[in-house]
N, C-alpha and C positions, 0 to 999 in steps of 0.2 A: 508693766512692760519690761522692767529690769529682770524680773524673775523669768519671764518667757524668753528673753534674750539669752540669759544664762543657760536656760534649758536647751535652747536652740544651738548655742555655741558648743555645749557639751555633746549634743547629738551629732553635730557636724564633725567634732573632733573624733569621736569613736567611729563614725562612719568612714572618715578618712583613714583611720588606723586599719579598719577592716578592708578598706580599699587597697592599702599597702600589702596586707596579707593576701588579698586576691591577686595582686600583681605578682607577688612571689610565687604563689601557687600556679598562676597562669604560665609564667616563664620557666618555672622550675620543674614542672611535671608535664607530661604529654596529655593533651586534652581531646575529648571526644567532641563531635560537632555540637551536641547538646550542652555539655559543660562549658564550651567556649562561648556559646550564645548567652548562657546564664551569667558568666563572668563579665562579658561585654555589657550586658544590661545593667549589672550591678555597678560597673564603672560610671555609667551615666547617672545612676541614683546618687552615688557619692558626689559627683560633680554638681548635680542639681541642689543637693542639700548645702554644699559649700557655697554656691552662688547665693542661695537664700540667706545663709548666715552672714555673708559679706554685706549684702544689701541692708539687712536688719541692723548690722553694726553701725553703718553710716547714718541710717535713719534715726537711730537712738542717740548717736554722738556725732554731731556735725563738726566738732573740732578736728576729727580725723581727716577732714578734707584739707586742712592746712598743713598736715604732716607729709613727709616724704613717702610714707607708706601708701598714701593715696595713689601714687604713680604705679607702684607695684600692683596694687589691687585693680587699678584701671586696666593695666596691660593683661592681668590674669583674667579679668572678666571678659575683655574683648576677645582674647584667645579662646576662652571656653565657649563663648557664644558662637565664635567662628566654627569651632568643632561641632557644636550642635547643628549649626546650619548645614555644614558639609555632609554630615551623616543623615540628616533628615531629608535634604533636597537633592544632594548629589549621589548619595548612596555608595554603591560598590565602586563607582568610578573614582572615588576618593582614595580607595585602598590601592595605592601604587606599590611598585617594587621597593620604593624608598623605605616603606614601613614594614617590609617583609610580610610575614604571615600574621602578625599581631598588630592591633591598633595602638602603635606606640604614641601617636599624637594624643590619644585619649588617656593613656597611662601617664603621660607628662602632665596633663591637666589634673589627674588624681594626685600626683606627687606635689604639684603646686598647692593644691587644696590642703594636703597634709602639712606642708611647711607653714602655711598660713594659720591653720588651726592649732598646730603644735606650738607656734610662737606666741599664741594668746595665753598659753598656760603660764602660771606663775613659777618662774625659775628661782628656786631658793637654794643657794649654795651655803647652807647653814654650817658655820664653823663649830657649832656646839658638838656635833656628832663626828664630823670628819674635817681634818685640817686640809689646807690646799694640796699638800703632798699626797695625802690619802685619796683625795678626789681625783687628782691627776692620774695616779696609778690605777685606781678603780675604773676610770673612763677607758683607759687603754685595754685593761683586762676584759671589760665588758664587750668592747668592739671586736676583740680577738675571738672571743667565744661566739659572738653573733656571726662573724665571718666564717668561722669553721663550720657552723651548721648550714650556712647558705651554700658553701662549696660542696656540701654533701648532697645537695639537690640533684636528682637524676639528670636534668638537662644542663647542669653546670659543667659536666664532663662527658666525654664520649663513651667511656667504659667504666665509670664509677671510680671511687677513690676511698682509701681507708681513712679512718678518723685521724690517725696520727699524721698522715700526709696532709689532710685538710687543715688540721691545727697548725702544722708546720708552715704551710703556705699562707694561712691567715696571719700568723704571727710575723712572718717575714714581710708581708705586705703592710700590716699596721705599723710595724717597727721600722718600716722603710729600709729593709735590709737587702733583699734581692736574692738571698740563697734559695734555691729551689730543689725539691726532691723529684719533681716531675716537670717535663717541658711545658712551659706556659702556653706556647703557640699551638702545639699539637694535641696536648692532653685535655685542655679546657676548651669548651665551646665559646662562642662570642659572649654568651650570657655569663659563663664562668669567668672569662677574662674581664668583663665589665664589673663583676663583683670584686675582683682583685683590684681593678682600677679605683673603684669606690673606696676600698679599704686603704689603698695607698694615699689617696687625697685626704681622707679623714685622719689617717695616721700621721701624715706629714704636718698637718696644721693643728690637729687635736679636735676631738668632737666638742669639747667645751667652748672652743673658739667660735665654732659655727653656732652652737645652741645659744650661747650668751649674746652674741652680736645680733642674731635674728630676733631673739626675745626683746632686746633693747630697741632694735629698729622698729618692730611692729608695735610695741607697747609705748614707745616714746620715753622710756626712763627705766631705772633699775634701782634696787635698794642699795643702801650704803654697804651692807653686809656682802652683797654680790660683788660690788666694786672693789672692796677690800681684798676679797679672796682672789679675784681675777687679776688685781694689780700685782699680787705675789707670783701668780702663774706666768704673767707676761713680762715681769720685771719692769713694770711701769714706775717711773720715779714719782709721779703724781697720781693720786687715786682718781682725780677728775679726768685724767687723760686716758684711762684704761680702754674706753670704748672707741676713742679716736685711734688708739693703737690697734685695736681689733679691726677697725674699718680699714686702716692702712695695710694691715696684713692681708686681708681679703682682696683689696684692690691690687696690691703688688702681685699677689699670687695669680689672680685672674689675668692681669696684663701680661706678665711674663709667660704664663702658660699659653695664652692665646697667640702671642707674638711668636713663640717657639713653634707652636703647631703650624702656623702659616709658613714659617721658614722651612720647617721640615717637609711640609707638603710640596713646596716648590723645589726642594732639593732632590726629591725622589724621581727616579727615572721611570717613565711609562712602561718601558720594556720589562722592568722588574715587578712593578705593581700597576696593572692596567686599569683595574676597576676604580672609579672615582670614590665610591663608598669605602673601599678597602684602604685607599690612600688617606682619606679623612680620618678613619678609625686609627690607622697606624700612626698618623701624625699626632692625634690627640693623646693616644696611649703613651707614646714616647715622650711627649712634652710634659705630661703630668708626672710620669715616672722619673724623668730627668730632674725636674725642678724640686721634686720631693726627695731627691737623692735615693730613690728606691732601687734602681738598677734592674727592674723587671723589663723584659722585652718579649715581644711576640715572635722574635727570631730565635731559632734553636741555639745558635752560637753567638747571640747578642750582635754587636756591630761587626764582629769577625765573620759573620755569615757571608757566604759567596754572593757577590752582587752588591754588597754594602761596605765591605772592608776598604774599597778604593773610593768610596763616596766621601771625599774630604770635606765638602761643604756641610754635609749632614753631621759629620763628626765635630766640626767647629761649632755648629749650632748647639749640639748636645753639650759640649764642653762649656759654652757660655751659659747654658740653662742651668746645669747642675752647679756651676760656679756661683751663680747668683743665689741659688737655693742654699748653698753651703756657707755663704757669707753671714747669713742671719738677718732677720728682719730689722732689728735696731740699727745695724750697720748700714743696710741698704737705705733706710729712711734718713739716716744721718748723712749719707753720701748724697742723696737727692737734695737735702737742704744745703749742703756745701756747694753743689753744682749750681743750684738756683742762685745762690749769692754771687758766685763768680760770673754767671751769665748776666745777672742784673747789673753788676758793676761794669761789665764790658760794654753793655748797650746803653749806658747813661751818657749819651752823646752831649746832651745839653747841660751837663753839670760837671764842674771841675772837682766836686767833692766826691770822694770814694767812700761809700758806707763800709765801715769795718766792724765786723762782729767777731770778737775774740772767741776762740775755741768752738767754732761751728762744728769742726771735725773733732769730736771729743776723744779722750784718751783711749776709750774702749775701741773706737774705730781705728785709731792710729796703730795701736798694738796689733789688732786683728789683721788689718790690711798689710802691714809690714811682714808679719809672720806668715800670712797666706802667700804673699808674693815671693818671699824668700824660699819657702818650702817648694813652691811650684817651680821656681827658676832652678834651684838645686836639683830637684827631682827630674826636671826636663833634661838638664845637661848630663846627669848621670845615666838616665834611661837612654838618651840619644847615643852616648859613647858605648855603653855596655851592650846595647841591642842592635847597634848599627849593622853588623854582619850576621845577626841572629834572627830575631823575629821581625826586624825592620828591613831585612835584605830584599824582600820582594817589592818594596815601595820605591818611588822616585825620591829625590831629595826633599821636595815639598811634602810628599807623603810621609817621609821619615820624620820631618819636623812636626807635622800634625799628629802623627801617632805617638811620638815621644811626649808631646804636650798632653795628649789624651792619657798616656800611661802614667804621667806624673800627677795628673789631676784626679783621675778616677779612683785611686786608692783612698782618697780622703772622703770616703763614704758614698761615692756615686755608684760604684758597682758595675758599670758597663765595661766591657772589654773589647778592644779593637784588634788585639793580637791573641795568639794562642797562649794562655796562661801557663799551661804545662810545659811549654818550650822555653820559658824565661830562664835566663842564666841565674845561677845561685846568688851572686851579689845583687842582682836586680830584685830577687825575691826578698832579700834582707832589707833593702830600701823600701820595698812595698810594705813589709811588716811595720816599719817605723811610721810610714805615712798613714797606714790604716789605723794604727794605735793613736796617733795624734788626732786624726779626723778633721771635722769641719769646725765652724765657729759657734759660739754660744747663741742660743735662741734661734737656731737655724733648723732646717729639716734634716740635717746630718747628725752623725754620732761621733764616737771617739771621746778622748779625754778633753778635746777642744783645743783650738789654737791658743787661746788666752791662757789656759792652764800650762801648756808647754812653754809659752813665752814667759810667764811668771816664774816657772821653775828655772829656766835659763838665766833670767835676770837675777834670780836669787843666788845662783851659783857664781855669777860674775860679781855680784855685790859682796859675797863672802870672800871671794878671791882677792878683792880690793881692800878687804878689811872694814867694809862699811857695815853699820848696824841696821840700815834702812835700805829698802829698794826704791831707787829714784829713777824716774824716766820722764822725759818731756816736761821737766820742771814740776813734776808731781811726785808725791810719795804714795806707793802702793799700800793700801790698808792691810793691816795684819790679818784680818779676817779673810781677805782674798787669798793671801799666801797660805793660810791654813786650809782653806777649801781646796786650793790647787793641789797641795800635797796629799790631802785626804782622798781626792779624786784619783790621783796617780796610784796611790797605794791600794785602794779598793779595786781599781781596774785590773791591776796585776794579780790580786788575790782571786778575783772572779775568773779571769782568763786562765790562770795557772790551775785553779780547781777544775775548770772545764777540760783542760788538756789531760790532767791526771785521770779524771773519770772516763773520758772517751777512750784513752789507751787501755783502761781496764776492760771495757765492754767491747772494744774493737781492736784487739791487740795486733791483728794482721795489718792494720793501716800504719803507714810510716809516720814517724813523729813530726816530720816537717809538714805533711799534709794536714795532720790533726791540729798542729799549732796554727797553721795558716787559717784553717776553718774557724778556730776559736777566736783568733784576733779579728777575723772578718765578721763573725757573728756579734761579738761585743761592740765593735765600732760601727755596726749596722752598714757594712760595706757591700757585701754580697758577692765579692770575688771568691773563687774557689779553685782548687787544683783538681776538682773532679770527683770528690769522694762523697758529696752530700747525699746523693740518691742511694748509695750503697751502705750507708750507715745503719746500724741496728736500731730497733725501735727505741731502746733506752738511750742510745747516743743521740738520736733525733730529738728526744725529749730534753736532753741536756743542752743541745744547741738552741732549742726553743727557749729554755730558761735564760741562757746567755744572751740571746737576742732581746728578750724582754727587759732584762736587767740593764743591758747596754742602752736601750732606748729611754727608759725612765730614769736611769742612773742609780747606782748603788747608794749614793749619798741621799737621794730622795727616798729610797726605800727605808734607809735607816732613820731618816727624819720622820717618816710615816709610822715607824714601829716604836721608836723611843719617845717618851713624853718629854716635852721641852721643860727645862728647869728655869725658873724665874731668876733674873739677875739678883745676886746678893750684894749687899752694901759693905763688902769687906774684900780684902785681898791678902793672901798669904805672902810671906817673904819669898822672893824669887831666888832660885838656885840654878846654876849652870850644870848641865849633865855632860859628862865626857863622851864625845862622839867618836873621835879618832886619835 
């Protein structure tokens, strides 16, 4: 029985893989009536094999009924049987305008079958061959290559696309940057835009996050080796908490994106987008793009587009969404714990004893929140003053406030723009440079050197000015390794950005230095803002920007850790000497 079950599971997995290829072929190429019928029939074969495999799995192992995976399987089986029933007994009447010309409901069943069978595979993150940094970098590189080939499919664009532009778009999406060489809304079809959306979501959270958690969820456990590797990738303090952390990441992502999509949907005016399906797609696209700090938009001029630049509720929703995405998952989870404790104490009516838990809001959260709030307030005030009679002149006072807040928050890797970037005053551009370089918070969907790095560098300067030998804040001492990482990150970021600027000026000498510098800072910090030169860059310069985006997303420090072999700690220390600095 076990041998037959393994053989059936293997058959179901490869059938689901072929089903995914059929899906790509179906949507990526134009089909004849005969080829469409063959593909549709094959979909049902894949689904049938998947159903048979699921039933056999439960018959062979009744323990699965006690796990949470049983709920997923039950819903998948009910959904699949419903699809079979509708196509067998309702027929053509089932194919409504909602599913366009293709059986999307059937394709969804194929995708569910693939997820289920893929998750049954043994995921082995073996540290013998690849360390966590190498796995992390390789996962991003693989998704970028896959995305570039998917964007080359004939039905992904209206008029075709060159490989360098497809690679650029894929890199920008996976690295959640937002720089574009072609207009997303008009150049790509709905299928092409959906590919970009998929790349943004996977790039924002990381493919290993999805694969690891689904494998754990369906199999009910994981190896110690996998947990150890993932704990380093997710910065989990305890190895045993790694899958709880992954679960929280996925839950927070789904909750915020769904809430944002609903709010965006209700903020849209019917006179601008009349179709219900278009409004739903617009809302989902921008909710995911905002939370992942990607900056991609189906609008040609982003939020500055006519009909949207005065939609202040929409702008506030997007600010809140990319703000949460830029805070970082550990900070958001820590904030939730802190709020829960406060609410719990407030509603303890029948008890005079207040439960006090010291350091619920840890030092990482405190430093990150204070730095984020300070940068946002300072950026808001300066943007409001400098642009009051410039790019904000067309808005009411409330509109000026909202757009100034948008302008202060979006450079920190969000990438959306609600004003004309080319019309910004020079001092505003300089402030934008700084905000882009600092970026979002650690373990977030954003880039940059990170708020914590900037905070540590600032605290170190203040500490040296006061004659202190240690960095102390909130009755805690910052570890030396954190200080060293911070200054390594700062130095490496300037080296990468500086190299990019020099190289682009060589291959595109006609471009202004300000535009090139802005593009390089934006690419490294995965911001996506531009002064309008991205599409007109030469092929070599586009490739340079691709490299900068990739390095900015995975971080130069991670690349160096992946390249250099770690040296084991030695049981000795040389005498220390001070080096003359100034």
